[in-house]
PATI-358378 format. One line per field, with one value per atom (N, C-alpha, C): residue number from 1; residue in one letter; chain; atom name; x, y, z. Coordinates in steps of 0.1 Angstrom, whole numbers. Each point is the difference from the previous one (the first is absolute). Layout:
BEGIN
num	NUM:... $
residuo	A:... $
cadena	A:... $
atomo	CA:... $
X	X:... $
Y	Y:... $
Z	Z:... $
! end
This chain:
BEGIN
num	1:1:1:2:2:2:3:3:3:4:4:4:5:5:5:6:6:6:7:7:7:8:8:8:9:9:9:10:10:10:11:11:11:12:12:12:13:13:13:14:14:14:15:15:15:16:16:16:17:17:17:18:18:18:19:19:19:20:20:20:21:21:21:22:22:22:23:23:23:24:24:24:25:25:25:26:26:26:27:27:27:28:28:28:29:29:29:30:30:30:31:31:31:32:32:32:33:33:33:34:34:34:35:35:35:36:36:36:37:37:37:38:38:38:39:39:39:40:40:40:41:41:41:42:42:42:43:43:43:44:44:44:45:45:45:46:46:46:47:47:47:48:48:48:49:49:49:50:50:50:51:51:51:52:52:52:53:53:53:54:54:54:55:55:55:56:56:56:57:57:57:58:58:58:59:59:59:60:60:60:61:61:61:62:62:62:63:63:63:64:64:64:65:65:65:66:66:66:67:67:67:68:68:68:69:69:69:70:70:70:71:71:71:72:72:72:73:73:73:74:74:74:75:75:75:76:76:76:77:77:77:78:78:78:79:79:79:80:80:80:81:81:81:82:82:82:83:83:83:84:84:84:85:85:85:86:86:86:87:87:87:88:88:88:89:89:89:90:90:90:91:91:91:92:92:92:93:93:93:94:94:94:95:95:95:96:96:96:97:97:97:98:98:98:99:99:99:100:100:100:101:101:101:102:102:102:103:103:103:104:104:104:105:105:105:106:106:106:107:107:107:108:108:108:109:109:109:110:110:110:111:111:111:112:112:112:113:113:113:114:114:114:115:115:115:116:116:116:117:117:117:118:118:118:119:119:119:120:120:120:121:121:121:122:122:122:123:123:123:124:124:124:125:125:125:126:126:126:127:127:127:128:128:128:129:129:129:130:130:130:131:131:131:132:132:132:133:133:133:134:134:134:135:135:135:136:136:136:137:137:137:138:138:138:139:139:139:140:140:140:141:141:141:142:142:142:143:143:143:144:144:144:145:145:145:146:146:146:147:147:147:148:148:148:149:149:149:150:150:150:151:151:151:152:152:152:153:153:153:154:154:154:155:155:155:156:156:156:157:157:157:158:158:158:159:159:159:160:160:160:161:161:161:162:162:162:163:163:163:164:164:164:165:165:165:166:166:166:167:167:167:168:168:168:169:169:169:170:170:170:171:171:171:172:172:172:173:173:173:174:174:174:175:175:175:176:176:176:177:177:177:178:178:178:179:179:179:180:180:180:181:181:181:182:182:182:183:183:183:184:184:184:185:185:185:186:186:186:187:187:187:188:188:188:189:189:189:190:190:190:191:191:191:192:192:192:193:193:193:194:194:194:195:195:195:196:196:196:197:197:197:198:198:198:199:199:199:200:200:200:201:201:201:202:202:202:203:203:203:204:204:204:205:205:205:206:206:206:207:207:207:208:208:208:209:209:209:210:210:210:211:211:211:212:212:212:213:213:213:214:214:214:215:215:215:216:216:216:217:217:217:218:218:218:219:219:219:220:220:220:221:221:221:222:222:222:223:223:223:224:224:224:225:225:225:226:226:226:227:227:227:228:228:228:229:229:229:230:230:230:231:231:231:232:232:232:233:233:233:234:234:234:235:235:235:236:236:236:237:237:237:238:238:238:239:239:239:240:240:240:241:241:241:242:242:242:243:243:243:244:244:244:245:245:245:246:246:246:247:247:247:248:248:248:249:249:249:250:250:250:251:251:251:252:252:252:253:253:253:254:254:254:255:255:255:256:256:256:257:257:257:258:258:258:259:259:259:260:260:260:261:261:261:262:262:262:263:263:263:264:264:264:265:265:265:266:266:266:267:267:267:268:268:268:269:269:269:270:270:270:271:271:271:272:272:272:273:273:273:274:274:274:275:275:275:276:276:276:277:277:277:278:278:278:279:279:279:280:280:280:281:281:281 $
residuo	M:M:M:I:I:I:F:F:F:E:E:E:H:H:H:E:E:E:I:I:I:P:P:P:S:S:S:G:G:G:S:S:S:K:K:K:L:L:L:Y:Y:Y:F:F:F:A:A:A:E:E:E:S:S:S:A:A:A:K:K:K:V:V:V:K:K:K:R:R:R:E:E:E:I:I:I:E:E:E:F:F:F:V:V:V:S:S:S:A:A:A:E:E:E:M:M:M:L:L:L:E:E:E:N:N:N:L:L:L:G:G:G:F:F:F:E:E:E:E:E:E:I:I:I:V:V:V:T:T:T:P:P:P:L:L:L:F:F:F:S:S:S:Y:Y:Y:H:H:H:Q:Q:Q:H:H:H:E:E:E:Y:Y:Y:F:F:F:D:D:D:D:D:D:K:K:K:K:K:K:P:P:P:L:L:L:V:V:V:R:R:R:L:L:L:G:G:G:D:D:D:A:A:A:E:E:E:N:N:N:H:H:H:E:E:E:V:V:V:T:T:T:L:L:L:R:R:R:A:A:A:D:D:D:S:S:S:T:T:T:A:A:A:D:D:D:V:V:V:V:V:V:R:R:R:I:I:I:V:V:V:T:T:T:K:K:K:R:R:R:L:L:L:G:G:G:R:R:R:S:S:S:T:T:T:E:E:E:S:S:S:K:K:K:K:K:K:W:W:W:F:F:F:Y:Y:Y:I:I:I:Q:Q:Q:P:P:P:T:T:T:V:V:V:S:S:S:F:F:F:P:P:P:T:T:T:R:R:R:E:E:E:Q:Q:Q:Y:Y:Y:Q:Q:Q:I:I:I:G:G:G:A:A:A:E:E:E:I:I:I:L:L:L:G:G:G:G:G:G:S:S:S:F:F:F:E:E:E:E:E:E:I:I:I:V:V:V:R:R:R:T:T:T:S:S:S:S:S:S:M:M:M:L:L:L:L:L:L:K:K:K:E:E:E:I:I:I:G:G:G:A:A:A:E:E:E:P:P:P:V:V:V:M:M:M:Q:Q:Q:V:V:V:A:A:A:N:N:N:I:I:I:R:R:R:I:I:I:P:P:P:H:H:H:L:L:L:L:L:L:N:N:N:E:E:E:K:K:K:Y:Y:Y:G:G:G:V:V:V:S:S:S:L:L:L:D:D:D:V:V:V:L:L:L:K:K:K:A:A:A:M:M:M:H:H:H:V:V:V:E:E:E:Q:Q:Q:I:I:I:L:L:L:E:E:E:A:A:A:D:D:D:L:L:L:P:P:P:W:W:W:I:I:I:E:E:E:Q:Q:Q:L:L:L:V:V:V:R:R:R:L:L:L:N:N:N:S:S:S:V:V:V:E:E:E:D:D:D:L:L:L:D:D:D:D:D:D:L:L:L:S:S:S:A:A:A:F:F:F:P:P:P:E:E:E:D:D:D:I:I:I:Q:Q:Q:A:A:A:E:E:E:L:L:L:E:E:E:K:K:K:I:I:I:K:K:K:E:E:E:A:A:A:T:T:T:G:G:G:K:K:K:V:V:V:E:E:E:S:S:S:A:A:A:N:N:N:M:M:M:V:V:V:I:I:I:S:S:S:P:P:P:L:L:L:F:F:F:Y:Y:Y:A:A:A:K:K:K:M:M:M:R:R:R:Y:Y:Y:Y:Y:Y:D:D:D:S:S:S:L:L:L:T:T:T:F:F:F:R:R:R:M:M:M:F:F:F:E:E:E:G:G:G:N:N:N:C:C:C:L:L:L:L:L:L:A:A:A:M:M:M:G:G:G:G:G:G:I:I:I:Y:Y:Y:M:M:M:I:I:I:D:D:D:D:D:D:V:V:V:E:E:E:A:A:A:A:A:A:G:G:G:F:F:F:A:A:A:L:L:L:Y:Y:Y:T:T:T:D:D:D:E:E:E:C:C:C:I:I:I:V:V:V:S:S:S:K:K:K:M:M:M:K:K:K:R:R:R:G:G:G $
cadena	A:A:A:A:A:A:A:A:A:A:A:A:A:A:A:A:A:A:A:A:A:A:A:A:A:A:A:A:A:A:A:A:A:A:A:A:A:A:A:A:A:A:A:A:A:A:A:A:A:A:A:A:A:A:A:A:A:A:A:A:A:A:A:A:A:A:A:A:A:A:A:A:A:A:A:A:A:A:A:A:A:A:A:A:A:A:A:A:A:A:A:A:A:A:A:A:A:A:A:A:A:A:A:A:A:A:A:A:A:A:A:A:A:A:A:A:A:A:A:A:A:A:A:A:A:A:A:A:A:A:A:A:A:A:A:A:A:A:A:A:A:A:A:A:A:A:A:A:A:A:A:A:A:A:A:A:A:A:A:A:A:A:A:A:A:A:A:A:A:A:A:A:A:A:A:A:A:A:A:A:A:A:A:A:A:A:A:A:A:A:A:A:A:A:A:A:A:A:A:A:A:A:A:A:A:A:A:A:A:A:A:A:A:A:A:A:A:A:A:A:A:A:A:A:A:A:A:A:A:A:A:A:A:A:A:A:A:A:A:A:A:A:A:A:A:A:A:A:A:A:A:A:A:A:A:A:A:A:A:A:A:A:A:A:A:A:A:A:A:A:A:A:A:A:A:A:A:A:A:A:A:A:A:A:A:A:A:A:A:A:A:A:A:A:A:A:A:A:A:A:A:A:A:A:A:A:A:A:A:A:A:A:A:A:A:A:A:A:A:A:A:A:A:A:A:A:A:A:A:A:A:A:A:A:A:A:A:A:A:A:A:A:A:A:A:A:A:A:A:A:A:A:A:A:A:A:A:A:A:A:A:A:A:A:A:A:A:A:A:A:A:A:A:A:A:A:A:A:A:A:A:A:A:A:A:A:A:A:A:A:A:A:A:A:A:A:A:A:A:A:A:A:A:A:A:A:A:A:A:A:A:A:A:A:A:A:A:A:A:A:A:A:A:A:A:A:A:A:A:A:A:A:A:A:A:A:A:A:A:A:A:A:A:A:A:A:A:A:A:A:A:A:A:A:A:A:A:A:A:A:A:A:A:A:A:A:A:A:A:A:A:A:A:A:A:A:A:A:A:A:A:A:A:A:A:A:A:A:A:A:A:A:A:A:A:A:A:A:A:A:A:A:A:A:A:A:A:A:A:A:A:A:A:A:A:A:A:A:A:A:A:A:A:A:A:A:A:A:A:A:A:A:A:A:A:A:A:A:A:A:A:A:A:A:A:A:A:A:A:A:A:A:A:A:A:A:A:A:A:A:A:A:A:A:A:A:A:A:A:A:A:A:A:A:A:A:A:A:A:A:A:A:A:A:A:A:A:A:A:A:A:A:A:A:A:A:A:A:A:A:A:A:A:A:A:A:A:A:A:A:A:A:A:A:A:A:A:A:A:A:A:A:A:A:A:A:A:A:A:A:A:A:A:A:A:A:A:A:A:A:A:A:A:A:A:A:A:A:A:A:A:A:A:A:A:A:A:A:A:A:A:A:A:A:A:A:A:A:A:A:A:A:A:A:A:A:A:A:A:A:A:A:A:A:A:A:A:A:A:A:A:A:A:A:A:A:A:A:A:A:A:A:A:A:A:A:A:A:A:A:A:A:A:A:A:A:A:A:A:A:A:A:A:A:A:A:A:A:A:A:A:A:A:A:A:A:A:A:A:A:A:A:A:A:A:A:A:A:A:A:A:A:A:A:A:A:A:A:A:A:A:A:A:A:A:A:A:A:A:A:A:A:A:A:A:A:A:A:A:A:A:A:A:A:A:A:A:A:A:A:A:A:A:A:A:A:A:A:A:A:A:A:A:A:A:A:A:A:A:A:A:A:A:A:A:A:A:A:A:A:A:A:A:A:A:A:A:A:A:A:A:A:A:A:A:A:A:A:A:A:A:A:A $
atomo	N:CA:C:N:CA:C:N:CA:C:N:CA:C:N:CA:C:N:CA:C:N:CA:C:N:CA:C:N:CA:C:N:CA:C:N:CA:C:N:CA:C:N:CA:C:N:CA:C:N:CA:C:N:CA:C:N:CA:C:N:CA:C:N:CA:C:N:CA:C:N:CA:C:N:CA:C:N:CA:C:N:CA:C:N:CA:C:N:CA:C:N:CA:C:N:CA:C:N:CA:C:N:CA:C:N:CA:C:N:CA:C:N:CA:C:N:CA:C:N:CA:C:N:CA:C:N:CA:C:N:CA:C:N:CA:C:N:CA:C:N:CA:C:N:CA:C:N:CA:C:N:CA:C:N:CA:C:N:CA:C:N:CA:C:N:CA:C:N:CA:C:N:CA:C:N:CA:C:N:CA:C:N:CA:C:N:CA:C:N:CA:C:N:CA:C:N:CA:C:N:CA:C:N:CA:C:N:CA:C:N:CA:C:N:CA:C:N:CA:C:N:CA:C:N:CA:C:N:CA:C:N:CA:C:N:CA:C:N:CA:C:N:CA:C:N:CA:C:N:CA:C:N:CA:C:N:CA:C:N:CA:C:N:CA:C:N:CA:C:N:CA:C:N:CA:C:N:CA:C:N:CA:C:N:CA:C:N:CA:C:N:CA:C:N:CA:C:N:CA:C:N:CA:C:N:CA:C:N:CA:C:N:CA:C:N:CA:C:N:CA:C:N:CA:C:N:CA:C:N:CA:C:N:CA:C:N:CA:C:N:CA:C:N:CA:C:N:CA:C:N:CA:C:N:CA:C:N:CA:C:N:CA:C:N:CA:C:N:CA:C:N:CA:C:N:CA:C:N:CA:C:N:CA:C:N:CA:C:N:CA:C:N:CA:C:N:CA:C:N:CA:C:N:CA:C:N:CA:C:N:CA:C:N:CA:C:N:CA:C:N:CA:C:N:CA:C:N:CA:C:N:CA:C:N:CA:C:N:CA:C:N:CA:C:N:CA:C:N:CA:C:N:CA:C:N:CA:C:N:CA:C:N:CA:C:N:CA:C:N:CA:C:N:CA:C:N:CA:C:N:CA:C:N:CA:C:N:CA:C:N:CA:C:N:CA:C:N:CA:C:N:CA:C:N:CA:C:N:CA:C:N:CA:C:N:CA:C:N:CA:C:N:CA:C:N:CA:C:N:CA:C:N:CA:C:N:CA:C:N:CA:C:N:CA:C:N:CA:C:N:CA:C:N:CA:C:N:CA:C:N:CA:C:N:CA:C:N:CA:C:N:CA:C:N:CA:C:N:CA:C:N:CA:C:N:CA:C:N:CA:C:N:CA:C:N:CA:C:N:CA:C:N:CA:C:N:CA:C:N:CA:C:N:CA:C:N:CA:C:N:CA:C:N:CA:C:N:CA:C:N:CA:C:N:CA:C:N:CA:C:N:CA:C:N:CA:C:N:CA:C:N:CA:C:N:CA:C:N:CA:C:N:CA:C:N:CA:C:N:CA:C:N:CA:C:N:CA:C:N:CA:C:N:CA:C:N:CA:C:N:CA:C:N:CA:C:N:CA:C:N:CA:C:N:CA:C:N:CA:C:N:CA:C:N:CA:C:N:CA:C:N:CA:C:N:CA:C:N:CA:C:N:CA:C:N:CA:C:N:CA:C:N:CA:C:N:CA:C:N:CA:C:N:CA:C:N:CA:C:N:CA:C:N:CA:C:N:CA:C:N:CA:C:N:CA:C:N:CA:C:N:CA:C:N:CA:C:N:CA:C:N:CA:C:N:CA:C:N:CA:C:N:CA:C:N:CA:C:N:CA:C:N:CA:C:N:CA:C:N:CA:C:N:CA:C:N:CA:C:N:CA:C:N:CA:C:N:CA:C:N:CA:C:N:CA:C:N:CA:C:N:CA:C:N:CA:C:N:CA:C:N:CA:C:N:CA:C:N:CA:C:N:CA:C:N:CA:C:N:CA:C:N:CA:C:N:CA:C:N:CA:C:N:CA:C:N:CA:C:N:CA:C:N:CA:C:N:CA:C:N:CA:C:N:CA:C:N:CA:C:N:CA:C:N:CA:C:N:CA:C:N:CA:C:N:CA:C:N:CA:C:N:CA:C:N:CA:C:N:CA:C:N:CA:C:N:CA:C:N:CA:C:N:CA:C:N:CA:C:N:CA:C:N:CA:C:N:CA:C:N:CA:C $
X	102:-8:-12:-3:-11:-11:-11:-12:-6:-7:-6:-10:-7:-11:6:12:6:2:-2:4:10:8:10:-6:7:-5:0:-11:-2:-7:-2:-8:-14:-9:-14:-8:-10:-9:-14:-9:-14:-8:-11:-9:-14:-10:-14:-3:-5:-5:11:12:10:3:1:2:-12:-12:-11:1:3:2:11:11:11:-5:-7:-5:-10:-9:-10:7:10:7:7:7:7:-10:-11:-10:-6:-5:-6:10:13:10:3:1:3:-12:-12:-12:0:3:-1:11:12:12:-2:-6:-3:-11:-9:-11:6:11:7:10:1:8:14:3:13:0:12:3:7:-2:7:13:10:13:5:6:6:15:8:15:7:11:8:3:1:4:15:8:14:4:10:4:15:6:14:2:-10:2:-5:-6:-6:10:12:10:2:-3:2:-9:-11:-10:-1:9:0:12:-2:12:7:-9:6:-3:11:-1:-3:1:-2:-13:-12:-12:-1:9:-1:5:-9:4:7:12:9:1:0:2:9:3:7:-8:1:-7:8:-4:7:14:3:14:7:-6:6:0:-9:-3:-8:2:-7:-15:-9:-14:-5:-11:-6:-15:-6:-15:-6:-12:-8:-2:7:-2:-8:-2:-8:-5:-12:-7:1:1:-1:10:13:11:-1:-3:-1:-12:-11:-11:4:6:3:11:10:11:-5:-8:-5:-10:-9:-9:7:10:6:11:8:11:-2:-10:-2:-13:-11:-12:0:6:3:-12:1:-10:-12:1:-11:-12:2:-12:1:-11:-1:-5:-3:-6:10:-5:8:-4:-10:-6:1:7:2:-3:-5:-2:5:4:5:-6:-1:-5:10:10:11:7:7:8:14:6:15:6:13:7:13:3:13:6:13:8:-3:-1:3:-11:-12:-12:-13:1:-12:-8:-12:-10:-9:-3:-10:-8:-13:-9:-4:0:-3:-10:-7:-8:5:6:6:-4:2:-3:11:3:10:-6:2:-5:12:4:11:-4:7:-4:-12:-3:-12:3:-10:1:-2:5:-2:-15:-8:-14:-7:4:-7:3:12:3:-6:0:-6:-15:-7:-14:-3:8:-2:2:10:3:-11:-5:-11:-12:-3:-12:0:12:2:-2:6:-2:-14:-6:-14:-9:3:-8:1:11:2:-4:-5:-5:9:12:10:-2:3:-1:14:10:14:3:10:7:10:-1:10:11:12:12:7:2:7:13:10:14:6:13:7:15:4:13:12:-3:10:4:-8:3:11:-1:11:13:-1:12:7:-8:5:6:-6:5:14:2:12:11:-4:9:5:-9:2:2:-7:0:7:6:8:-6:-13:-7:3:4:3:-12:2:-11:-3:9:-3:-9:3:-9:-14:-1:-13:-8:8:-7:-5:7:-4:-10:-2:-9:4:13:5:-3:-11:-4:9:5:9:13:5:12:-2:-12:-4:-1:-5:-2:14:10:13:7:-6:6:-1:10:1:-7:-14:-8:-12:-2:-10:-14:-3:-13:-3:11:-2:-11:-1:-11:-14:-1:-13:-3:11:-2:-4:6:-3:-14:-5:-14:-11:3:-10:-8:-13:-8:-13:-6:-13:1:-10:0:0:-7:-1:13:10:13:8:-5:7:-5:-9:-5:11:9:10:14:7:13:11:-2:10:12:0:11:11:-3:9:7:12:8:-7:3:-7:-1:11:0:-10:1:-9:-15:-1:-14:-6:8:-5:-5:7:-4:-12:-1:-12:-13:3:-11:-6:9:-5:-9:3:-9:-13:1:-12:-9:6:-8:-6:7:-5:-11:1:-11:-13:2:-12:-7:6:-6:-5:3:-5:-10:-9:-10:3:0:2:-6:-8:-6:10:11:10:14:6:13:10:12:11:12:9:12:12:10:13:12:4:10:14:2:13:1:-12:0:9:8:9:-3:-4:-3:13:2:12:3:-11:2:6:12:7:-6:-10:-7:-10:-5:-8:8:-5:8:-8:-13:-9:-11:-12:-12:-3:-3:-4:-12:-6:-11:0:-5:-3:-13:-7:-13:0:-4:0:-14:-3:-12:5:0:6:15:6:14:4:-11:2:3:11:3:-7:-11:-8:5:6:4:11:8:10:2:4:2:6:2:6:3:7:5:15:5:14:6:13:7:8:-2:7:5:13:7:-6:0:-5:-15:-7:-15:-7:-8:-8:-12:-4:-12:-5:-12:-6:-6:1:-5:-3:-6:-3:0:1:-2:-10:-10:-8:6:2:6:-11:-2:-11:-1:11:0:-6:4:-5:-15:-4:-14:-9:6:-8:-2:11:-2:-10:1:-9:-14:-3:-13:-6:8:-5:-3:8:-3:-13:-3:-13:-12:4:-11:-6 $
Y	-3:11:1:13:3:7:-7:6:12:8:12:-3:-11:-3:-7:-4:-7:9:-6:7:-9:6:-8:-11:-11:-11:5:-3:5:13:7:13:-3:9:-2:8:-6:7:-3:9:-2:8:-6:7:-6:7:-4:-6:-12:-6:0:-4:-1:14:10:14:4:-4:4:-7:-13:-8:7:3:7:13:8:12:-2:-10:-3:-5:-9:-5:12:9:11:10:2:10:-6:-12:-6:-1:-3:-1:14:10:14:5:-3:4:-7:-13:-7:5:1:4:14:9:14:-1:-9:-2:-6:-7:-6:10:12:10:1:-5:1:12:7:11:-6:6:-5:7:-7:5:-6:8:-4:3:-10:3:1:7:2:-13:0:-12:-2:11:-1:0:-7:-1:-1:7:-1:-12:-6:-8:-15:-3:-14:-11:2:-11:-4:9:-4:-11:-3:-9:-13:-2:-12:-9:-12:-10:-2:-1:-2:13:7:13:-2:-12:-2:5:-1:5:15:8:14:6:8:7:13:1:11:11:13:11:10:12:10:13:8:13:11:12:11:2:-4:1:-13:-10:-13:-8:3:-8:-12:-12:-11:0:-2:-1:-14:-5:-12:3:-7:0:-7:4:-5:-15:-8:-15:-5:9:-3:13:0:12:2:-11:0:9:-3:8:15:3:14:7:-7:6:4:-10:2:11:-1:10:14:2:13:6:-9:5:4:-7:3:10:0:9:13:-1:12:8:-8:7:4:-8:3:6:12:6:6:-1:6:-10:-12:-9:-9:-3:-9:-13:-2:-13:-12:-11:-12:-11:3:-10:5:-7:5:-11:4:-10:6:-9:4:-9:5:-7:4:-9:4:-13:1:-12:0:-12:-1:-5:2:-3:-7:-12:-7:-5:-3:-4:-14:-3:10:8:-6:8:-4:-2:-5:11:2:9:-8:6:-6:11:0:10:-5:9:-4:10:-5:8:-4:10:-4:10:-4:8:-3:11:-1:7:-6:6:1:13:2:-4:-10:-5:-10:-4:-9:-14:-8:-14:-10:-12:-10:-3:-1:-3:11:13:11:-1:-3:0:-12:-11:-12:2:6:3:10:10:10:-7:-7:-6:-11:-7:-10:7:12:7:5:4:4:-11:-12:-11:-5:0:-4:9:13:10:-3:-5:-3:-14:-7:-14:-11:2:-10:-8:-13:-9:-7:7:-5:-10:-7:-7:9:1:8:-8:4:-7:9:-5:8:-5:9:-4:9:-3:8:0:11:1:-2:2:-3:-14:-10:-14:-3:3:-3:7:12:7:-8:-5:-8:-13:-6:-12:2:12:3:5:9:5:-9:-8:-9:-15:-4:-15:-4:10:-3:-4:3:-3:12:-2:10:9:13:9:-1:-3:-2:-12:-11:-12:4:7:4:9:10:9:-8:-10:-9:-11:-1:-11:-14:-3:-13:-9:-7:-7:-12:-6:-12:5:11:5:5:5:5:-12:-11:-12:-7:3:-5:6:11:6:-10:-1:-9:6:0:6:-10:-5:-11:5:13:6:6:0:7:-6:-13:-6:5:0:4:15:8:14:2:-8:0:-4:-9:-6:9:10:9:6:-1:6:6:-5:5:6:8:7:-11:-11:-11:-6:1:-6:8:12:8:-3:-10:-3:-5:-8:-6:4:9:5:-5:-10:-4:-6:-4:-7:11:12:11:7:5:7:13:6:12:11:3:12:-2:-12:-3:-1:-6:-1:14:9:14:7:-3:6:-7:-13:-7:4:3:5:14:8:12:-2:-10:-4:-5:-9:-5:11:10:11:8:3:8:-7:-13:-7:0:1:0:13:11:13:4:-7:3:-11:5:-9:-4:-13:-4:-14:-1:-13:-11:4:-9:5:-5:5:-12:3:-9:7:-7:6:-5:9:-4:6:-8:6:2:-6:1:11:6:10:12:4:12:11:12:11:7:3:5:15:7:14:0:7:-2:7:9:7:-9:-11:-9:-8:0:-7:-8:-2:-7:-7:3:-7:6:-9:4:-9:4:-8:2:-10:0:-5:4:-4:-5:-13:-6:-3:0:-6:-8:-13:-9:2:2:3:15:8:15:5:7:7:14:1:13:10:-3:10:-6:10:-4:11:-3:11:-5:9:-4:11:-2:10:1:13:2:12:2:11:7:13:8:13:1:12:2:-11:1:3:-1:3:-14:-3:-13:3:-9:2:-13:0:-12:4:-8:3:-12:3:-11:6:-8:4:-10:5:-9:1:-11:0:1:12:3:-8:-3:-8:-14:-6:-14:1:11:2:2:6:2:-14:-8:-13:-8:0:-8:4:13:5:-3:1:-3:-15:-8:-15:-3:8:-3:7:7:6:13 $
Z	-357:-5:10:4:9:-8:-1:-7:7:-7:6:10:-1:10:12:1:11:12:12:13:7:9:7:8:1:9:15:7:13:2:-11:1:-1:3:1:-10:-6:-9:4:4:3:-10:-5:-9:1:-4:1:13:1:12:11:-3:11:5:-8:5:9:-4:9:13:0:13:9:-7:8:6:-7:5:12:-2:11:13:-2:12:7:-7:6:6:-6:5:13:0:12:12:-4:11:6:-9:5:9:-4:8:13:0:13:9:-5:9:5:-8:5:12:-2:10:13:-1:11:7:-5:6:-6:-12:-7:-8:0:-10:-12:-11:-12:-2:-6:-3:-13:-9:-12:1:1:2:-14:0:-12:-7:-13:-7:1:3:2:15:4:14:1:10:4:9:6:12:-2:-11:-2:3:-4:2:14:10:14:5:-8:5:-7:-9:-8:3:3:2:-14:-10:-14:-8:-4:-7:-15:-5:-14:-6:8:-6:-2:6:-1:-13:-6:-12:3:-4:5:-11:5:-9:7:-6:6:-1:11:0:-7:0:-7:5:12:6:1:-8:-1:13:9:12:-5:6:-4:5:-8:4:-6:7:-6:-2:-9:-1:11:4:11:-2:8:0:12:9:12:6:5:5:15:7:15:6:-3:6:-3:-12:-4:7:2:7:14:7:14:1:-8:1:-3:-11:-4:11:5:10:13:4:13:-1:-11:-1:-9:-9:-9:4:2:3:15:8:14:8:4:9:-8:-14:-8:0:5:1:12:6:11:-3:-13:-4:1:5:2:-10:-8:-9:-14:-9:-14:-10:-11:-11:-13:-9:-14:-10:-12:-12:-11:-3:-9:-4:-11:-5:6:0:3:-13:-1:-12:4:-6:3:-13:2:-12:-4:-13:-11:-4:-2:-4:6:14:7:6:-4:7:9:11:9:7:-3:7:13:10:14:6:10:9:14:7:12:11:13:11:11:7:11:12:12:12:10:2:10:14:6:13:-1:-12:-2:5:0:5:-12:2:-10:-3:11:-1:-8:1:-7:-15:-4:-14:-7:8:-6:-2:10:-1:-12:-1:-11:-14:-2:-13:-3:11:-2:-5:6:-4:-14:-5:-14:-9:3:-9:0:11:1:-9:0:-7:-15:-5:-14:-4:10:-2:1:5:2:13:-1:12:1:5:-1:12:-2:11:7:13:7:6:-3:5:10:12:11:3:1:2:10:4:10:-5:-6:-6:10:13:10:1:-4:1:-10:-13:-9:4:6:5:11:9:11:-5:-10:-5:-6:-7:-6:11:9:9:11:5:11:-3:-11:-2:-13:-7:-11:-13:-2:-12:-10:-12:-9:-3:0:-3:-15:-9:-14:-2:8:-1:5:10:6:-10:-6:-10:-12:-4:-11:4:13:5:-5:0:-3:11:1:12:2:-10:2:7:-4:7:14:2:14:9:-5:8:3:-7:2:13:5:12:12:8:11:12:-2:11:2:12:2:-3:0:-2:-13:-9:-13:-9:0:-8:5:13:5:-3:0:-4:-15:-8:-14:-3:8:-2:6:7:6:-12:0:-11:4:11:4:14:3:13:11:-2:10:3:-10:2:11:3:10:15:1:14:9:-5:8:-6:7:-5:9:8:10:-6:-13:-6:-4:-1:-5:11:-3:10:3:11:5:-9:-7:-9:-12:-6:-11:5:11:6:3:4:3:-13:-11:-13:-6:3:-5:8:13:9:-6:-6:-5:-12:-8:-11:5:10:6:6:7:5:-11:-10:-11:-7:-3:-7:8:13:9:0:-5:0:-14:-10:-14:-5:-8:-6:-14:-3:-14:-1:-11:-3:-3:-5:-5:4:11:5:1:-4:2:6:5:5:-8:0:-8:8:10:9:-6:-12:-7:-11:-2:-11:4:-11:2:-10:5:-9:-4:-12:-5:3:5:4:14:2:12:12:-2:11:7:-6:7:10:13:10:10:-3:9:-8:5:-6:-14:-10:-13:-4:-11:-6:-15:-6:-15:-2:-11:-4:-14:-2:-13:-5:-13:-6:-11:1:-9:0:-11:-1:0:2:0:14:1:13:-1:8:0:9:11:10:9:5:10:10:12:10:12:10:13:8:11:9:-2:1:-4:8:-2:6:-11:-2:-10:7:0:7:14:7:14:2:-11:0:-1:10:0:-8:-9:-8:-5:-6:-6:-13:-10:-13:-9:-11:-10:-14:-10:-14:-6:-7:-9:-14:-6:-13:-11:-5:-8:-12:-7:-12:2:11:4:4:7:3:-12:-10:-13:-6:-1:-6:8:13:8:-2:0:-1:-14:-10:-14:-2:7:0:6:11:6:-8:-10:-8:6 $
! end
């Protein structure tokens, strides 16, 4: 029996103070992003193309349009923003910097409000700096975790480590790989750990150097590295970052390629930012 006051698990309800905090976070973010030269975009809730960007299609909520073509509800904003700006808006705009404030929906009943930004041709340093400014403006002091998605791909493609094991971060199984340097790679955690990379093969070493170079260009009071982290969105192919406060993931972003368009972007997870801000009072 479902009572009249019940809402589906994973859906969101904001009222009174929490609704006010949500509105304030979104207003401050929109104002700051506009001042930084971003244009706002609101993408359709329905999409024909979302399935192209997910390794796992299960989170997609599928429907049919009037002609029975399959559509899905918006489960990710990044790919739609890039595709719509480059393929539909085309010559009607010259802007390379876009932001959105809108929810995503995934199966079975999960809502997630996001504040995101995409920069066509942008750099890793630029999006890290922008997301850090937004989080600072709402009072957050997160831990920044920097990774490089190319490393897990190399481990899988060249060194035989299962991608499923890497996705699940089963450290014990990763350490079972017959690689003399795998334990040292697993133990990399701080920027200082990147000072001596001589133990690693050239291809892994080159990708670790990219992390080292990126961390030298961004400012963070609390930064760690996670060379084995794997982002589940298939368009991420190089440097990524995540920002945590306690157990809350406040933001995630990176550089990526979508339909031969190089870009950089991030998403602030508004729901977690609301919880974090209310805990701080």
